[in-house]
Each structure stands twice: as structure tokens, then as C-alpha cells.
C-alpha positions in Angstrom: -25.6 -6.5 96.7 -26.3 -10.2 97.7 -28.7 -12.0 95.8 -32.1 -13.6 97.6 -32.6 -17.5 98.2 -35.4 -17.8 95.6 -32.8 -16.3 93.4 -30.1 -18.2 94.3 -31.9 -21.4 94.1 -32.9 -20.5 90.6 -29.7 -20.3 89.8 -28.3 -23.4 91.0 -31.6 -25.3 89.9 -30.9 -24.3 86.4 -27.4 -24.9 86.8 -28.0 -28.9 87.9 -30.8 -29.1 85.4 -28.2 -28.1 81.8 -25.6 -30.2 83.2 -27.0 -32.8 85.6 -30.4 -33.7 84.9 -31.2 -36.1 87.0 -29.9 -34.3 90.1 -32.1 -32.3 92.8 -31.6 -29.6 94.8 -33.4 -30.7 97.4 -32.8 -27.5 100.4 -30.1 -25.3 100.7 -28.6 -23.5 103.3 -26.9 -20.2 104.1 -24.8 -19.6 107.2 -22.7 -17.0 108.3 -24.1 -13.9 106.1 -25.1 -13.6 103.0 -21.6 -14.0 101.8 -21.0 -17.1 103.8 -21.0 -20.8 103.9 -23.8 -21.8 101.6 -24.7 -26.2 102.1 -25.8 -27.5 98.8 -28.5 -31.1 99.8 -28.6 -32.3 95.8 -30.1 -36.2 95.5 -30.5 -38.3 92.8 -31.7 -41.9 91.5 -29.1 -43.9 93.1 -27.7 -42.0 96.1 -25.0 -39.3 95.8 -21.9 -39.9 96.0 -18.5 -38.0 96.5 -17.8 -38.0 93.0 -20.5 -36.1 92.1 -20.7 -33.7 95.2 -17.1 -32.6 94.0 -18.2 -32.3 90.4 -21.4 -29.8 91.0 -19.0 -27.9 93.1 -16.7 -26.9 90.2 -19.7 -27.0 88.2 -20.7 -23.8 90.3 -17.7 -22.3 90.2 -19.4 -18.6 90.6 -21.1 -19.4 93.1 -17.7 -20.5 95.1 -15.9 -17.3 94.3 -19.1 -15.8 96.9 -19.0 -18.3 99.6 -17.8 -21.3 100.9 -19.5 -24.0 98.9 -20.8 -27.1 100.9 -22.1 -30.1 98.6 -23.9 -32.8 100.5 -26.3 -36.2 100.0 -29.9 -35.0 102.4 -28.9 -38.1 104.8 -30.8 -40.6 106.3 -33.3 -37.6 108.4 -33.7 -36.0 105.1 -35.3 -32.4 104.9 -38.4 -31.6 103.6 -39.9 -28.6 101.6 -41.3 -29.2 97.9 -44.6 -31.0 97.9 -43.6 -33.5 96.1 -41.0 -34.4 99.6 -43.9 -34.8 101.4 -45.7 -37.0 98.9 -42.8 -39.2 98.5 -42.7 -40.0 102.3 -46.3 -41.3 103.2 -45.9 -43.4 105.8 -43.1 -42.2 107.2 -42.4 -40.5 110.4 -41.8 -37.0 109.9 -40.9 -33.7 112.7 -42.2 -30.3 111.7 -41.1 -26.8 113.0 -43.8 -24.1 112.1 -42.7 -20.8 111.8 -45.9 -19.9 114.4 -47.7 -22.4 116.8 -51.1 -23.9 116.2 -52.9 -25.0 118.8 -50.8 -24.1 121.4 -47.8 -26.0 119.5 -45.1 -25.2 117.5 -43.6 -28.2 116.8 -45.2 -31.8 115.6 -44.0 -35.2 115.2 -45.8 -38.2 114.3 -46.6 -40.2 111.4 -47.4 -38.7 107.4 -50.4 -39.7 106.0 -51.5 -37.1 103.8 -49.8 -34.0 101.4 -50.8 -32.0 99.0 -49.9 -29.1 97.4 -51.1 -26.9 99.9 -50.4 -28.8 103.4 -49.7 -32.4 105.5 -51.1 -34.4 108.0 -49.6 -35.8 110.5 -50.6 -38.6 113.2 -49.1 -39.0 116.5 -48.5 -41.2 118.5 -51.6 -40.4 121.2 -53.3 -41.2 117.9 -54.4 -37.3 117.2 -54.0 -35.9 114.0 -52.5 -32.5 113.0 -53.3 -30.8 108.6 -50.1 -28.0 108.9 -50.3 -25.8 105.8 -47.0 -25.9 103.7 -47.0 -22.2 104.3 -46.6 -22.3 108.3 -43.5 -25.0 107.9 -40.3 -23.9 108.9 -38.4 -26.7 108.6 -39.6 -30.4 108.3 -37.6 -33.8 108.1 -38.0 -37.4 108.1 -36.8 -38.9 111.4 -34.8 -42.2 110.7 -36.0 -45.1 112.9 -32.9 -47.7 112.6 -35.6 -50.1 114.3 -38.0 -49.9 111.3 -35.8 -48.2 108.5 -32.9 -50.5 109.1 -29.7 -50.3 109.7 -30.1 -52.9 112.6 -27.2 -54.0 114.7 -26.1 -57.0 115.7 
């Protein structure tokens, strides 16, 4: 029997805390069924490099016995799952998909203006504002803007 997402996440976080205390498990994703590919999105102060990803992969031998394992940085469009993730990006553009529609909408994109342990508030381009419960968020991520966040091309 395969472990639940919560059990898998707890086991990986415990291993990372022991071997790589500065590394945070930002998110994980299982594709292809319970024994399919497991992708870990990790971060640490100063960023993630290939050597760190390889070291984490090697440390998680028991996980690699049950899953094809991929270890990656969160990337520019970093996923947001935990209250601290949202709090860290207040003022940034984010996209949110809800588990159930609110006010006839299931998808929102706007500037994150507030975040606490239970909800987030987005200000949309039209000036409207929505407060969304964290428990109702299926997926959320930062929307990286090359013009304002960096990466200008000449």
C-alpha cells in the first residue's frame, strides 16, 4: 500500500531537516499514479544548484525504491502552498486556482496584498479585491514578470 501525500511529505521533510537543515520542501508532486514519478521542489537561502539536487536525491534512497525521483528548484513561477509562502510574496503577482468557484470564478490573478494563516487577499487588475480561504486553494503560484522582476532583454 502506498503512503499518503501527507505521510510522504512528513517523511521527506524529516530527512531534509536532519541532513540539509537549511533546505525547505516547497512542494511535491506525484504523477503517473501512487508509484509514479515524484517531483520535489526544494529551496534554500542562496538558491538551489545541481549538486544540492543530486545530494538530496541520493539521501532519499528509500523514496527512490518506490518512485522515479526528480528534485528541482521552485523556479521563477514558484508554487505557493503554506501560509509562509504567501506571506513571503506579498506585493507580487500571483495566480490562484480554487477547489470550488467563488463568486462564479474558479481562477484568480492579481497582486497579493495580504496573507495570514487562514486566507489571502488579492487585488485584481480591475481594482476589485477578493479574500480567498487557504483551505479552498487547489493551486497557486507566483507569476514572474520579466519587466518588473528582472530578466530584461536588450
